[in-house]
Backbone as a chain_set.jsonl record, in Angstrom:
{"seq": "MSDSSKTVLLVEDNEDNRTVYRTILEHFGYTVIEARNGEDGIRMAREDHPNLILMDISIPIIDGWEATKILKGDEATRAIPIIALTAHALATDRAKATEVGCDGYLAKPCEPRRVVAEVEKFIGAGREVKA", "coords": {"N": [[120.891, 274.243, 8.325], [119.325, 273.423, 10.43], [117.99, 274.402, 12.01], [115.074, 275.709, 10.906], [111.585, 274.475, 10.137], [109.724, 272.468, 8.817], [107.129, 273.441, 5.868], [104.147, 273.468, 5.247], [101.367, 273.443, 3.143], [98.938, 274.441, 3.468], [95.174, 273.894, 1.0], [91.687, 274.722, 1.873], [89.204, 275.946, 2.469], [87.431, 276.449, 3.833], [87.261, 277.949, 6.741], [87.071, 277.183, 9.832], [88.048, 274.978, 9.514], [90.144, 275.644, 8.658], [91.887, 276.846, 10.605], [91.131, 274.971, 12.791], [93.027, 272.893, 11.756], [95.484, 274.758, 11.116], [96.499, 275.738, 13.325], [96.965, 272.74, 14.871], [98.992, 271.68, 13.52], [100.87, 273.53, 13.407], [101.329, 273.464, 16.2], [102.414, 271.046, 15.907], [105.398, 271.722, 14.824], [105.596, 272.173, 12.056], [105.399, 274.817, 9.406], [102.892, 276.818, 8.281], [101.199, 277.562, 6.144], [98.431, 279.355, 4.061], [95.408, 278.694, 1.246], [92.612, 279.538, -0.181], [91.662, 279.0, -1.899], [91.241, 276.775, -5.524], [93.142, 277.793, -7.361], [94.337, 279.771, -6.221], [95.818, 277.732, -4.304], [97.043, 276.834, -6.0], [99.139, 278.871, -7.599], [100.404, 280.116, -4.632], [101.347, 277.205, -4.179], [103.355, 277.172, -6.721], [105.066, 278.815, -6.067], [106.432, 279.4, -3.276], [107.094, 276.403, -3.049], [106.309, 273.926, -1.036], [106.491, 271.878, 0.755], [105.021, 270.116, 1.659], [101.545, 269.3, 0.953], [97.745, 269.376, 1.615], [95.499, 269.015, 0.834], [91.969, 270.336, -0.038], [88.72, 268.565, -1.659], [86.956, 270.058, -2.689], [86.48, 273.403, -3.073], [86.816, 276.257, -3.588], [86.986, 278.058, -7.112], [89.315, 277.04, -8.606], [89.033, 273.346, -8.682], [89.921, 271.295, -5.439], [90.411, 268.569, -7.17], [91.14, 269.092, -10.057], [93.241, 271.541, -9.665], [94.975, 269.392, -8.25], [95.838, 268.132, -10.753], [97.139, 269.541, -12.355], [99.151, 270.775, -10.563], [100.278, 268.428, -10.118], [101.718, 267.787, -12.527], [103.082, 269.96, -13.601], [106.435, 270.939, -13.838], [108.221, 271.766, -11.804], [106.454, 271.447, -10.048], [105.943, 268.722, -9.501], [106.74, 266.656, -7.832], [106.035, 267.04, -5.354], [104.235, 266.278, -1.958], [100.996, 265.534, -2.027], [97.945, 265.491, -0.461], [94.195, 264.26, -0.639], [92.211, 265.964, 1.114], [89.03, 265.382, 2.426], [85.944, 265.916, 1.751], [84.157, 264.133, 0.489], [83.777, 260.651, 0.427], [83.222, 258.229, -0.507], [84.297, 255.036, -2.063], [85.153, 255.353, -4.896], [85.351, 257.856, -4.993], [88.525, 257.76, -3.357], [90.303, 255.999, -5.285], [89.64, 258.508, -7.481], [91.681, 259.974, -6.387], [93.841, 259.44, -6.536], [94.083, 259.074, -9.121], [93.859, 261.144, -9.804], [96.289, 261.753, -9.095], [96.744, 262.36, -6.239], [98.563, 261.42, -3.863], [98.018, 261.298, -1.333], [95.925, 260.389, 1.115], [92.436, 261.693, 2.718], [89.678, 261.189, 4.776], [86.976, 263.716, 5.179], [84.905, 264.366, 8.177], [87.794, 264.804, 9.712], [90.352, 263.606, 12.381], [92.231, 265.679, 14.021], [94.865, 265.028, 14.763], [95.413, 262.333, 13.022], [96.234, 263.497, 10.745], [98.62, 265.011, 11.268], [99.501, 262.702, 11.451], [99.014, 261.188, 8.685], [100.612, 264.144, 7.427], [103.029, 263.966, 8.707], [104.297, 261.03, 7.75], [105.036, 261.128, 5.148], [106.57, 263.345, 4.855], [108.326, 262.977, 7.289], [109.103, 264.52, 10.963], [107.686, 267.68, 12.497], [109.78, 269.875, 12.78], [113.489, 269.975, 12.631], [115.269, 267.752, 14.22], [118.2, 269.18, 16.062], [121.481, 267.706, 16.073]], "CA": [[119.389, 274.406, 8.5], [118.911, 271.968, 11.378], [116.272, 274.726, 12.74], [114.042, 274.684, 10.368], [110.506, 273.944, 10.203], [109.162, 272.434, 7.322], [106.249, 274.114, 5.259], [102.546, 272.96, 4.442], [100.482, 274.257, 2.361], [96.428, 273.946, 4.101], [94.143, 274.657, 0.732], [90.955, 275.18, 2.346], [87.762, 276.697, 1.894], [86.129, 276.87, 5.335], [87.619, 279.249, 8.374], [87.073, 276.718, 10.984], [88.977, 273.493, 9.741], [91.81, 276.222, 8.331], [91.787, 276.668, 11.983], [92.23, 273.231, 13.59], [93.793, 272.05, 11.515], [97.304, 275.034, 11.29], [96.845, 275.034, 14.899], [97.729, 271.464, 15.192], [100.232, 271.408, 12.77], [101.878, 274.645, 14.203], [102.212, 272.531, 17.607], [103.78, 269.972, 16.324], [106.022, 271.8, 14.295], [105.261, 272.901, 10.778], [104.988, 276.075, 9.66], [101.01, 276.823, 7.705], [100.26, 278.385, 5.066], [97.172, 278.647, 3.894], [95.085, 279.129, 0.177], [91.533, 279.729, 0.019], [90.586, 277.924, -3.681], [92.005, 275.68, -5.552], [94.216, 279.352, -7.949], [95.872, 280.837, -4.6], [96.258, 277.09, -3.545], [98.419, 276.445, -7.207], [100.453, 279.676, -7.245], [101.474, 279.209, -4.102], [102.745, 276.329, -3.983], [104.38, 277.445, -7.472], [105.737, 280.505, -5.214], [106.528, 278.75, -1.695], [107.339, 275.128, -3.287], [105.88, 273.715, 0.435], [107.019, 270.253, 1.959], [103.284, 268.786, 1.703], [99.713, 270.578, 0.42], [96.584, 269.007, 1.687], [94.592, 269.57, -0.3], [91.017, 270.091, -0.331], [88.33, 268.885, -2.671], [85.575, 271.324, -2.808], [87.086, 274.237, -2.771], [86.067, 278.389, -5.097], [87.345, 278.935, -8.461], [89.511, 275.952, -9.737], [88.247, 272.452, -8.047], [91.384, 270.37, -5.667], [91.194, 267.175, -8.2], [91.88, 269.769, -10.617], [94.344, 271.781, -9.14], [95.936, 269.143, -7.801], [95.718, 267.73, -12.225], [97.827, 270.895, -12.372], [100.433, 270.596, -9.811], [100.956, 266.923, -10.676], [101.26, 267.997, -14.724], [103.808, 271.021, -13.574], [108.046, 270.15, -13.512], [108.215, 272.301, -11.087], [105.137, 270.982, -8.264], [104.9, 266.991, -9.031], [107.703, 266.121, -6.66], [105.087, 268.125, -3.453], [103.527, 265.069, -2.526], [99.296, 266.355, -2.162], [96.91, 264.776, 0.192], [93.791, 265.036, -0.148], [91.51, 266.343, 2.483], [87.494, 265.84, 1.626], [84.547, 265.245, 2.875], [84.105, 262.971, -0.469], [84.449, 259.544, 1.239], [83.071, 256.815, -1.391], [85.171, 254.099, -2.822], [84.943, 255.938, -6.1], [86.572, 259.249, -4.167], [89.884, 257.226, -2.99], [90.157, 256.155, -6.052], [89.96, 259.436, -8.179], [92.146, 260.971, -6.011], [94.752, 258.54, -6.849], [93.726, 258.943, -10.498], [94.737, 263.0, -10.376], [97.918, 262.292, -8.392], [97.21, 263.135, -4.659], [100.218, 260.877, -2.638], [97.394, 260.439, -0.304], [93.966, 260.691, 1.489], [92.025, 261.126, 4.49], [87.874, 262.093, 5.071], [86.717, 264.355, 6.576], [85.887, 264.619, 9.86], [89.47, 264.066, 10.026], [90.657, 263.668, 13.594], [93.768, 266.172, 13.689], [96.518, 264.409, 14.821], [94.901, 261.569, 12.857], [96.811, 265.067, 9.856], [99.544, 265.245, 11.437], [100.575, 261.496, 11.574], [99.897, 261.032, 7.587], [101.785, 264.368, 7.191], [104.712, 262.733, 8.615], [104.544, 260.027, 7.215], [104.931, 262.294, 4.0], [107.91, 264.042, 4.666], [108.525, 263.651, 8.662], [108.385, 265.602, 11.86], [107.476, 269.257, 11.739], [110.968, 270.109, 13.23], [113.996, 269.049, 12.248], [115.592, 268.313, 15.636], [119.769, 268.919, 15.926], [122.174, 266.546, 16.464]], "C": [[118.387, 273.819, 9.264], [117.431, 272.875, 11.967], [115.354, 275.247, 12.553], [112.902, 274.712, 9.866], [109.906, 273.415, 9.362], [107.522, 272.437, 6.845], [104.825, 272.987, 4.773], [101.764, 273.645, 3.258], [98.642, 273.585, 2.5], [95.871, 275.105, 2.81], [92.445, 274.157, 1.232], [90.135, 276.001, 2.274], [87.132, 277.129, 3.629], [87.311, 277.342, 6.46], [88.247, 278.607, 8.908], [88.084, 275.186, 10.862], [89.991, 274.351, 9.0], [92.252, 275.853, 9.99], [92.691, 276.108, 12.869], [92.709, 273.097, 13.383], [95.732, 272.34, 11.401], [97.126, 274.58, 12.939], [97.003, 273.72, 15.309], [98.919, 270.84, 14.771], [101.408, 272.655, 13.786], [102.177, 273.574, 15.624], [103.711, 271.483, 16.638], [104.915, 270.62, 15.122], [106.656, 272.503, 13.039], [104.909, 274.126, 11.029], [103.92, 275.469, 8.496], [101.707, 278.016, 7.265], [99.106, 278.174, 4.345], [96.36, 279.428, 2.68], [93.829, 278.62, 0.354], [90.595, 278.744, -0.955], [91.703, 277.89, -4.178], [93.383, 276.723, -6.356], [94.904, 279.833, -7.322], [96.085, 279.217, -4.5], [97.653, 276.508, -5.198], [99.468, 277.492, -7.307], [100.963, 279.618, -5.875], [102.16, 278.083, -3.971], [104.092, 276.291, -5.238], [105.731, 278.394, -6.88], [106.46, 279.656, -4.644], [106.904, 277.58, -2.177], [107.86, 274.946, -1.859], [106.459, 272.24, 0.159], [105.788, 269.141, 1.768], [102.55, 269.837, 1.039], [98.925, 268.987, 1.069], [95.687, 270.159, 1.159], [92.667, 269.393, -0.072], [90.165, 270.252, -1.515], [87.498, 269.797, -3.14], [85.394, 272.451, -2.471], [86.869, 275.317, -4.279], [86.913, 277.663, -6.66], [87.784, 276.895, -9.282], [89.375, 274.411, -8.627], [89.294, 271.934, -6.928], [91.127, 269.042, -6.032], [91.998, 268.369, -9.574], [93.324, 270.966, -10.627], [95.074, 270.829, -8.628], [96.784, 268.562, -9.683], [97.298, 268.043, -11.766], [98.537, 271.154, -11.384], [101.285, 269.92, -10.504], [101.982, 267.113, -12.181], [103.033, 268.764, -14.831], [105.685, 269.98, -12.899], [108.03, 270.685, -12.238], [108.07, 271.742, -9.12], [105.293, 269.691, -8.457], [105.254, 266.572, -7.904], [106.582, 266.603, -5.164], [104.533, 266.649, -3.482], [101.901, 266.294, -1.474], [98.919, 265.164, -1.541], [95.346, 265.151, -0.173], [92.569, 265.05, 0.438], [89.825, 266.947, 2.439], [86.612, 265.025, 2.17], [83.673, 263.69, 1.774], [85.129, 261.458, -0.178], [84.314, 257.915, 0.011], [84.668, 255.678, -2.296], [85.522, 254.988, -3.922], [86.142, 257.424, -5.759], [88.18, 258.924, -3.732], [90.385, 256.516, -4.665], [90.54, 257.536, -7.864], [91.164, 260.26, -7.374], [93.605, 259.969, -6.743], [94.963, 258.526, -8.495], [94.15, 260.151, -10.597], [95.872, 263.279, -9.838], [98.216, 262.466, -6.88], [98.445, 261.454, -3.749], [99.032, 260.052, -1.369], [95.755, 261.105, 0.265], [93.464, 260.92, 2.707], [90.375, 261.74, 4.556], [87.556, 262.168, 5.546], [85.233, 263.677, 6.843], [87.16, 263.817, 9.888], [89.785, 264.599, 11.432], [92.343, 264.829, 13.159], [94.942, 265.847, 13.506], [96.389, 263.421, 13.738], [95.567, 262.34, 10.992], [97.55, 264.586, 10.328], [100.614, 263.737, 11.268], [100.553, 261.506, 9.967], [101.04, 262.128, 7.252], [103.696, 264.029, 7.574], [104.537, 262.222, 8.394], [104.813, 260.307, 5.823], [106.771, 262.306, 4.306], [107.917, 264.864, 6.717], [108.665, 264.111, 9.557], [108.632, 267.441, 11.639], [109.171, 270.081, 12.476], [111.836, 269.828, 13.275], [115.116, 269.436, 13.761], [117.754, 267.855, 15.311], [120.511, 267.668, 16.717], [123.254, 266.889, 17.39]], "O": [[117.181, 273.675, 9.063], [116.32, 272.426, 12.248], [114.565, 275.49, 13.467], [113.045, 275.097, 8.705], [109.178, 274.295, 8.902], [106.732, 271.62, 7.318], [104.797, 271.972, 4.077], [102.205, 274.648, 2.697], [97.789, 272.85, 2.003], [95.878, 276.332, 2.917], [92.102, 273.056, 0.801], [90.558, 277.091, 1.888], [86.531, 278.063, 4.16], [88.229, 276.569, 6.736], [89.473, 278.703, 8.962], [88.63, 274.545, 11.76], [90.921, 273.64, 8.617], [92.798, 274.833, 10.41], [93.801, 276.257, 13.38], [93.622, 272.933, 14.192], [96.696, 271.575, 11.454], [97.456, 273.56, 13.544], [97.258, 273.698, 16.513], [99.617, 269.95, 15.256], [102.364, 272.485, 14.541], [103.267, 273.051, 15.856], [104.93, 271.315, 16.649], [105.316, 269.705, 14.402], [107.709, 273.131, 12.929], [104.412, 274.633, 12.035], [103.907, 274.359, 7.964], [102.393, 278.935, 7.713], [98.735, 277.052, 4.0], [96.405, 280.656, 2.755], [93.662, 277.525, 0.89], [89.534, 278.124, -0.885], [92.76, 278.433, -3.857], [94.537, 276.476, -6.004], [95.992, 280.325, -7.623], [97.283, 279.261, -4.777], [98.765, 275.98, -5.162], [100.639, 277.153, -7.133], [102.049, 279.045, -5.791], [103.355, 277.975, -3.7], [105.211, 275.795, -5.111], [106.906, 278.53, -7.221], [107.234, 279.021, -5.36], [107.543, 277.289, -1.166], [108.925, 275.322, -1.369], [106.791, 271.832, -0.954], [105.699, 267.914, 1.746], [102.916, 270.958, 0.684], [99.4, 267.853, 0.999], [95.397, 271.355, 1.115], [92.198, 268.26, 0.037], [90.256, 271.195, -2.301], [87.629, 270.198, -4.296], [84.465, 272.798, -1.741], [86.81, 275.105, -5.49], [87.268, 276.486, -6.714], [87.163, 276.057, -9.936], [89.801, 274.704, -7.509], [90.299, 272.142, -7.607], [91.586, 268.201, -5.259], [93.191, 268.361, -9.876], [94.171, 271.08, -11.513], [96.191, 271.291, -8.394], [98.003, 268.591, -9.848], [98.187, 267.394, -11.215], [98.527, 272.384, -11.333], [102.309, 270.177, -11.135], [102.877, 266.357, -12.559], [103.921, 268.445, -15.622], [105.964, 269.062, -12.127], [107.755, 269.83, -11.396], [108.663, 271.659, -8.045], [104.762, 269.088, -7.525], [104.491, 266.166, -7.028], [106.794, 266.2, -4.02], [104.373, 265.95, -4.482], [101.902, 267.26, -0.712], [99.333, 264.046, -1.85], [95.091, 266.348, -0.038], [91.829, 264.083, 0.254], [89.387, 268.097, 2.423], [86.54, 263.952, 2.768], [82.984, 262.732, 2.126], [86.314, 261.176, -0.359], [85.069, 256.956, -0.149], [85.702, 255.947, -2.908], [86.611, 255.491, -3.643], [87.252, 257.758, -6.175], [89.0, 259.84, -3.791], [91.345, 257.237, -4.935], [91.294, 257.423, -8.83], [91.527, 261.299, -7.925], [94.115, 260.466, -7.747], [95.944, 257.994, -9.014], [94.905, 260.368, -11.545], [96.485, 264.346, -9.856], [99.305, 262.64, -6.335], [98.262, 260.924, -2.653], [99.059, 258.96, -0.801], [94.917, 261.923, -0.114], [93.962, 260.423, 3.717], [90.184, 262.929, 4.3], [87.371, 261.425, 6.51], [84.602, 262.866, 6.165], [87.417, 262.622, 10.034], [89.573, 265.775, 11.728], [93.19, 264.677, 12.279], [95.794, 266.097, 12.653], [97.472, 263.451, 13.153], [95.3, 261.626, 10.025], [97.551, 263.386, 10.055], [101.824, 263.629, 11.073], [101.65, 261.745, 9.463], [102.152, 261.737, 6.897], [104.81, 263.937, 7.057], [103.6, 262.318, 9.187], [104.768, 259.234, 5.222], [107.728, 261.574, 4.052], [107.749, 265.965, 7.243], [107.883, 265.008, 9.242], [109.39, 268.127, 10.954], [109.099, 271.303, 12.349], [111.831, 268.987, 14.174], [115.554, 270.49, 14.222], [118.348, 266.928, 14.759], [120.148, 266.96, 17.656], [123.978, 266.005, 17.848]]}, "num_chains": 1, "name": "protein.A"}
């Protein structure tokens, strides 16, 4: 499996943000799957078992806080790192991200390369290099 790329689930309702983050992540060798709301994000995390989840907080149906709590409370998905990607940039928001189980926190607007750096910190480079 040395030629497969790592999968990132991007849960984001803003199309422009999805395009920017998907494009840069794919450029760095990640496979990106997308959900537009928390309900779809939870379902896709359970079905696809991505290596990492980038979770927007202000998303429809089920917000990112609740979606993270649900995924971290589920034996099948609890080990997947979740990075909060949010315009909620107050210290209390960072504390809430930790409280609900987020493994990382990025405040928007976030420079795309910073997103890649945070993803790499948790799961390594996008494409495994053949030895």
